[in-house]
N, C-alpha and C positions, 0 to 999 in steps of 0.2 A: 600455758606453757610458752606461748610466744613472748608474753611479758618477760619471762625469766632469761630467754635467750636475748632479748632486746637489752636487758640489763647487763648481760655478759658482754654484748657486742660494744656497749657504751663503755664498760669497764675496760676491755681491751683496747679501745681507741684512746681513753684517756691515759692508759699505762704506756702506750707506744710512743708518747712523747708529741712534739709538734707536728701539725698536719703535713702531709706530704702532697707534692703536685698532682699525684695520681688520683687525689681525692677531691679534685676541683668540683665535680657535679655535686657531691655530697656537701662540700663547703658552702658552695652558693645556696643549695637547698636549705641549709641550716640558717642562713641569712634572711629567710622569707618567712613571714607569717600571713596568713590569708583567710578571709572569710568565704563562705559557701552557702548554697542554699540547700535546704532539706532537712527533714527530722531524722532521716535513716541514711545510711550509705550502704553501697555494695561494691562488688569488684569492678563494676563498670563506671563508678562515680568518678568525677573528674578530680575531687580533692583526694580520693584514694590513689588515683594514677600519680598525683603529684607527690603524695607521700611515698609510694612504692617506687616510683621511676626516677624522681628528682630529689628525694631526700628532703621534702618540705619539712621545715624545722617547727612549725607551729601553726595553730589555728585559733580563730576567734569566734566565739558564738554570739548570736544575737536572738532576741525574742521578737523583734519587729523587723520587717523588711521595708526600709525606708523607701526604696524606688518604686516598689509595689504598693506602698501605703497600706499595708496588711500586717497582722500579727503573726503570719505564717512564715517563720524563718527556720530557727533550729531548736526552739525550746517550747515544749508542749507539757511535760510533766516530769517528775523527778525520775520516774523509771525509764521514760524515753530518753532524757539527757544521759542518765548513766550508761545506758546500752549504746548510745551514739558515741559517747567517749571511749567506752571500752573497744568498740569496733574500730574507731580512728586509730587508737593506740596499737591494736593488734596487727596493724599493717606497717608499723614504724620500726625500723631496725634500730634507730636511735630514738629514745622516748620523746614525745612531742611536748612542746609548751602547749597547754590547752587554757586559753586566757578568756576573760570575761570582764566587763566593766561593771563592778558590783561595789558601788561607793556607799550607797544608802539614800534615802530620799528620793530625789527625782531621777537619780541615775542607778538603776539596778535592773538588771536584765532577768534575774531570777525573782519572780513576783509571787505574791500570795496566790494569785489566780492559778498559777501552775503548781501549788503545793508547797512553795519554799516560805521561809521567814524572811520578812522585811525588816529593815532597820531605819531609823531616822536619818536625817541629813548630817553631813559633817558639821555644819554650823551648829545644829541643835545638840549633837552629843558633846562637842567640845564646850559648849556653854554650860552644859549640865555637869561637867566635871569628869575626872579621870575614870572613875568606876563605870560611868556611862559609856566612855570611849572604849574601855577595855571589854565590856560586855558586847558592845555592838561589833567590835573587831573579831572577837572569838565566835560570835554568832555567824559573822560573814565567813570567816575562815572554816569553821566546821561545816557550814552548809555547802560551801564550794567543794571541801574535800570529800564529802559524803557521796557526791555524784561523779568525782573524778577530775574536776578542775585543779590545775596546780599553780595558776598564776592569776592574780587579781590586779587589773590595772587601777589600783588604788595604793596608797591614799593620794588625793590630791594635796599639793603642798603649796598651791598659789594662794598668795596673801591677799586678803579681801580689801584691796586698796579702793576699788570701785564697787560698793555694794550693788549698783544697778548693772553691773557687767552681765550681758545677756548669756554668756557661756559659762561663768562662774559665780560671782556673787548673787546675781539674780535667781540662781537656781539653788542656792545654799550648799554649793559644792566646797567652798573655802572653810576651813576649821575656824580661822580667825583673822581679823585685821592686824594683829599683833603677830609679827613674824616669829618671835620666839614661842608664843602660845600655840601658833599653827604647827610649828616644829615639834613641840612637845606632845600635842594631840596625835599628829602623824606619827610620832615614834611609837606611842602606845598602841595605836591602831596596828602598826607594822609588826610590832611584837607579838600581838595576838593572832595575826595572820600566820606568822611563823610557828607559833604554839600549835596551830591546827594543821601545820604542815604544808602551808600554801605560800608561794613566793608573792612578794610585793612589787609595785612599780611606781615610783614617785613620778608625779606629772604637774604642770608641763613646763619643762626647763626652757628658758631662764625665768619664767614667771608670767602668768596670763591674767593675774588677778586685777590688773589695772586696764585691761582692754575694754574699749567702748563698743566693740563689735565682735562678731563670732567668726573664727577663722574656718568654721565649716563652710561659710557662704563666700568668703574671699579673703583677700590679704588684709591682716589686721595690723596697723601701726601703733606701737605703744611708745615711740620715741619721746613723746612729750609727757607721758604718764608714769613709765617704768622707773624705778629707783633701785640702787644696789641692795636696799634692804630687803628685796624680794628674793635675794640669794641666800639669806640667813638660814631658812629651813634646810637648804641644800647643803650648806656648809657644815650645820650641826649634825645632820643625819649621815652625810658621808663620813664626817669624823667619828661617828660612832661605830663605824665597821659593819653596820648591819643592812646597808642599802644593797638590793639585789639587782635592781634594774631602774633606769631613768628614761622617761619619755620626753622627746623634744617637743617644743611648740612650734606651730606654724605661723609665728609672730615676727614681724619685722621691727627691728630697733636699731636706728641708725647710730645711736651711741655705742652699740657693740659691733655692728657690721653695717656699713652704709650701702651695701650691695644686695645682700641676700637675707631671707628669712632665717630664723635660728636653725631649722631643720637641715637647711642646705648650707650652713654657714661653718667653715672651718675655723673661723675665729671664735665661734660661740661653743661648738661642740668640742673641738680638740683644744683650742687656746684657753677658753674660760673653764669649761667643765672638766676637762681632763688634766690639763696643765696647772691651772690656777687652783682649782678646788680639789684636785687630787683623785678624781674618780676613774678608776681602772676596770669597772665592771661594765655589764651589758648596757648598751644605749640603744633604744628602739625609737624609730620615728613615730609621730602621731599618723593617723591615716593618711596615706600618700594620695587617696581619693578625694580629700577635702579640697575645696574650692581655692584655698590660699596657695595650694601647690598645683593641683590639676589644672586650674584655670590659667595659671601663670607661666608653667613651664611644661615642655613636651616630657612625655614619660621617660624617654632615655636620658635627657638632661637631668631631670629630677632625680633619677636613680643613681646617675654618675655623681651628681654634687652631694647627695645625702652620703653616699660611701667615702667620697673624698673628705667630707666634713667629719667623719668619724662614726657615723652611726653603724651598729653591728647588725640589727635586724630592720628590715624595711616592712612596715605594716601596711597591707592592702585590705581594708575592711570588706570591700567588694560589696557594699551595701548602698552607699551614696550613688555609686554607678554599679553596674554588674557586668562581668565578663567571666564566663566559666573557665576561661583559659588564662587568667591573670597570672597566676603563679608560673605557668609555663612561659608565658611572654616575659615576665620580669627576669626569670631564670636565664632565658635566652639572652637578653640584654646584658646582664652581668657577664655572662660567659664571653659574649662578644666584646665587651670592654676590657676584659683581661687578655683574650687572645689578641687584641689589637694593641696591647701594650699601653693603653690608656689608664687602666688601674693595674697596679702591680700585683702579682701573686701574693707577695708577702702581706699586702693590705687585707686580702681575703683571708689568709691564714691567721692573722692577728684577730679579726672578729670570730673566725670559727673557734679559735682557742678559748677566747671569753666566754662564748656561748657553751662550750663543753664543760668549762670549769663550773658554770652556774648549773648546768643540767646534773652534773655530779651531786649536787646537793638535793635533787628530787628523791622523794621517797619511792622506792620500787615496790 
């Protein structure tokens, strides 16, 4: 019953036109996605308080707790995950984005050991042809939808420029070294997610495939290796009109911005992605806890610069480090930035309205 009323609430918000200043707490909450610990939730869980009291817009689930070095995080079995997601959604006035990294190969949080179907890597399925990409894409989408996920942080559209890249090529996460082939396979995978009722997210803009290091560990400089060919998948997929969401990369590229990594760069997010490539959908940051951001910038500065750059949703995986109050703290920082006139209310409204347009497409 609560799902029905959540759908009516979302519909009324969407029909009421642009967001109003009185909705600031909700607007800020919708701009945040956070991870949390636990296989179950209850009224006293921090994540439930964030959803109920701050309008948290999304959650991300993991099977492994990186900081603890254990497999005890959010995913244990199909039945447990389905109940967890139902319980999370039951507290949301506006339906949550419930996201997971389910690419296939080395990056899939829903594993065979928990009772889920696994699929091969992007590299393997693309090399095997369109039918295999379609099959894998639909398997992933239907698996996610069956337990309540509505957003997959896939497909990866990084071009396999450096096959030994520790974050991309070395893990088989890139579809191809040919940017047009990468775009084709990503489009097919994306179409199959959509057919299963799951939103997709292209990553990692403006291209992580040439990197020689992993931005989880620290700042990754691709100035000498990146080329504009890495934009081809984005240009083609944005042009198709089917792109739901794009995730930024925590990479530094002096050719694009001599001062800031892509996630914090207005030149990259607004100038290149939005103005040059014409994307007006939802932009989400990669995990703001990753070393490339967390070790180089204070939290307040990173949040401010990401929003000023043009990001709509700030992702705090809360797994590389852990703070049960991370959403509360990020919410307070954004509120302070708006109250102080550093970030204009209109900037928050713009992101909120993009998010609401995308949430309107969710199956209720």
